[in-house]
C-alpha positions as CSV (number, residue, x, y, z in Angstrom):
1,M,0.3,-0.1,0.1
2,L,2.7,2.3,1.0
3,E,3.9,1.6,-2.9
4,A,1.3,2.4,-4.3
5,A,0.6,5.6,-2.6
6,E,4.7,6.7,-3.2
7,E,3.9,5.8,-6.9
8,S,0.8,8.0,-6.8
9,V,3.1,11.2,-5.8
10,G,5.7,10.2,-8.2
11,E,3.4,10.2,-10.9
12,S,1.3,13.5,-9.6
13,M,5.4,14.9,-9.2
14,M,5.7,14.2,-12.9
15,V,2.4,15.9,-14.2
16,T,3.1,19.1,-12.1
17,N,6.3,19.1,-13.7
18,V,5.1,18.6,-16.8
19,E,3.1,21.1,-16.6
20,L,5.1,23.5,-14.9
21,A,7.5,22.7,-17.6
22,R,4.5,23.9,-20.6
23,E,3.8,26.9,-18.2
24,V,7.2,28.1,-18.0
25,D,7.6,27.4,-22.4
26,E,4.4,29.5,-22.8
27,Q,5.7,32.3,-21.6
28,R,8.8,32.4,-23.0
29,Q,7.3,32.4,-26.1
30,R,5.2,35.6,-24.8
31,N,8.1,37.4,-23.8
32,Q,9.3,36.7,-27.1
33,L,6.1,38.4,-28.8
34,L,6.3,41.1,-26.4
35,E,10.1,41.3,-27.1
36,E,9.5,41.7,-30.8
37,A,6.3,44.2,-30.5
38,L,8.8,46.5,-28.3
39,E,11.5,46.6,-30.8
40,E,8.8,47.4,-33.8
41,V,7.8,50.6,-31.4
42,K,11.6,51.6,-30.7
43,Q,12.0,51.2,-34.7
44,K,8.9,53.2,-34.8
45,L,9.8,56.2,-32.6
46,D,13.4,56.7,-33.5
47,A,11.2,56.9,-37.2
48,V,9.3,59.4,-35.7
49,A,12.0,61.3,-34.2
50,E,14.3,61.2,-37.3
51,A,11.3,62.9,-39.1
52,A,10.9,65.6,-36.5
53,K,14.6,66.3,-36.9
54,K,14.6,66.8,-40.3
55,R,11.8,69.0,-40.2
56,D,13.3,71.5,-37.4
57,E,16.2,71.4,-40.0
58,E,14.4,72.4,-42.9
59,E,16.0,74.3,-45.8
60,D,15.1,78.0,-46.5
61,G,15.4,79.5,-49.7
62,N,19.2,79.9,-49.8
63,G,20.0,76.5,-48.6
64,K,20.6,77.4,-45.2
65,K,19.5,75.0,-42.5
66,V,16.8,76.7,-40.6
67,A,16.1,75.5,-37.2
68,E,12.0,75.8,-35.7
69,E,13.1,78.0,-33.0
70,D,15.1,80.2,-35.2
71,I,12.1,81.4,-37.3
72,V,10.3,84.5,-36.1
73,P,6.5,84.5,-36.0
74,K,4.8,87.4,-38.0
75,P,2.9,89.7,-35.3
76,D,-0.3,89.7,-35.1
77,P,-2.4,92.2,-37.3
78,I,-3.2,95.8,-35.5
79,L,-6.7,95.4,-34.2
80,Q,-9.5,98.2,-35.4
81,E,-11.3,99.7,-33.1
82,E,-15.1,99.0,-33.4
83,P,-16.5,102.4,-35.3
84,F,-19.1,102.8,-32.4
85,L,-16.1,102.6,-29.7
86,K,-14.1,105.3,-32.0
87,A,-17.1,107.8,-32.7
88,I,-17.4,107.6,-28.7
89,K,-13.7,108.5,-28.4
90,A,-13.9,111.0,-30.9
91,L,-16.8,112.8,-29.2
92,G,-14.9,113.1,-26.0
93,G,-16.7,109.9,-24.5
94,K,-14.9,107.1,-22.6
95,A,-15.9,103.2,-23.6
96,L,-17.2,101.4,-20.8
97,E,-14.7,98.2,-19.9
């Protein structure tokens, strides 16, 4: 009877070891897929960074490279006063703000 119990324990340990080995194998496969996906993401990020760098170093008409921070923005157009407010001020009144 003791032999039967030992044999049963031995078989259940073998099953557990086989299951664990299978799980480890499956996890390795998942890890490999994740590593491949991560590598693709890194490559895409590198491509985006390179495109941004090229965009920032666009050439102007003289062939000189111009970085984005070197470009001076155009000033906002001068705002025209509304005719009604202009008339009130011309007559000496103050516009309510």
